[in-house]
N, C-alpha and C positions, 0 to 999 in steps of 0.2 A: 328510671333504672333501665327501661327498655331501650331508651335512646342511647344509653351508654353501650349496651350490647350491640346495637346496630352499628354504632360508630366503630367499635372495636372490630367487628366482623368485616366492615367495609375496608378498614385499614389493613387487616390481614389479607383480604382478597387482593387489594392493590399491591401490597408487597410481594405476594406470591406471583402475581401477574408480571410485575416488573422483573423479578428474578428469573422467571421462566423466559421472558423476552430476551434478557441479556444472555442467557445460556444458549438460546436458539441462534441469536446473532453471532455469538462466538464460534459456534459450530459451523456456521455458514461461511464465514470469512477466515481464511488461514492466517495464522499469527505471523509467520515469516514470509515476507515478500522476497522474491528472487531479484536482488539488486544487480546481479550479473547481467541482466537484460539491458541495463543502462550503460554498460561499458563496452568499448570496442576491443579488438584483439591486442591493441597496444596499451590498454589500461586507461584510456582517456574516457571521461564521462561524455556521453553522446550529446547532451544538451549544454553543459557548462563549458566543455572544452571544444566546442564546435569550430571555433576560429583556428585552433591548433590543428584539428583534423582537416579543415579545409586547406590550410597552408601545406600540410604534408601531402594531401591529395594533389594540389597544384604542382608541388615539387616532383612527385612521382610521374605526373603527366608530362612534365617538361624534360625529364631524363629520357634520352633516346634509348629505345630497346636494342638489345644486343643480338639481333637475328642474323 
């Protein structure tokens, strides 16, 4: 009977520890990441649309300035 009490108490302690760990980790990391950091001023994704961004940059560099 004592073994059963020990087993139950160990399981309760493990569950409480797991729940406390999850709560602490949730507080440490924000839920919403700012996805706006990954987009440029034209709305292109910096990583996935990098070929489009490079082509536009080349096009801007080739156009002579109107000074």
